[in-house]
C-alpha positions in Angstrom: -1.3 77.3 1.3 1.7 77.8 -1.1 3.0 81.5 -0.9 4.5 82.1 -4.1 3.3 81.7 -7.6 5.8 78.6 -8.7 4.8 77.1 -5.3 0.7 77.1 -6.1 1.8 75.9 -9.8 4.7 72.2 -8.8 1.2 72.1 -5.8 -1.0 71.5 -9.4 2.0 70.1 -11.6 2.6 67.5 -8.5 -0.9 66.3 -8.8 -1.2 66.0 -11.5 2.1 63.7 -12.1 0.6 62.0 -8.8 -2.5 60.9 -10.1 -1.4 60.0 -13.7 1.3 57.7 -12.1 -1.4 56.3 -9.3 -3.4 55.3 -12.9 0.0 53.5 -14.4 0.4 51.5 -11.4 -3.1 50.3 -10.9 -3.0 49.2 -14.8 0.1 47.5 -14.2 -1.1 45.7 -10.9 -4.2 44.6 -13.1 -2.4 43.4 -15.9 -0.6 41.3 -13.1 -4.5 40.2 -11.4 -4.9 38.3 -15.1 -1.4 36.3 -15.4 -2.0 35.1 -11.9 -5.3 34.2 -12.8 -5.1 32.4 -16.1 -5.6 28.8 -15.9 -4.6 28.1 -19.7 -0.3 28.8 -20.1 -1.0 30.3 -23.5 -2.7 32.8 -22.8 -0.5 33.3 -19.1 2.5 33.4 -21.3 0.8 36.5 -23.5 -0.5 38.0 -20.8 3.1 37.7 -18.7 4.5 39.7 -21.9 1.8 42.4 -21.7 2.9 42.4 -17.9 6.5 42.7 -17.9 5.8 45.4 -20.9 4.2 47.4 -18.6 6.7 47.0 -15.2 9.8 47.5 -17.1 7.9 51.3 -18.3 7.5 51.9 -15.3 10.7 51.3 -14.0 12.3 53.0 -16.3 9.8 56.4 -15.7 10.6 56.0 -12.4 6.6 55.2 -11.2 8.6 52.1 -9.2 12.0 50.9 -8.2 13.8 48.6 -11.3 14.4 46.0 -8.0 10.6 46.1 -7.7 10.1 45.7 -10.8 12.4 42.5 -11.1 10.8 41.0 -8.2 7.2 41.4 -9.8 8.4 40.0 -13.1 10.2 36.8 -11.3 7.7 36.3 -9.4 5.0 35.9 -12.5 7.2 34.0 -14.6 7.3 31.6 -11.5 3.8 31.3 -11.7 3.5 30.9 -15.6 6.4 28.1 -15.7 4.1 26.2 -12.6 0.4 25.7 -15.1 
C-alpha cells in the first residue's frame, strides 16, 4: 500500500485511466469486428471510416502505438478492398 498521499492519489488516477483506456480500446475493437463481418462493400466502407477514426484517436492519445494503428488500418483496408 502507498504510504504518501500523493502515491495514494496516483493509484486512484492510474486505475481510473486504465478503465477509461480499456473502454476506448474495446469500442474500437468492436468497430473493427463489424468491418470484418460486413458483407456489403458500401456498408463496410462506412464502418471502415469509423474504425480508422477511432484508431487514429487512440494513437493520438497514446493508448496504442501509432504503428499498431497503421497496421490495423492497413489490414482493414485490404479486407474491404477484397469485398
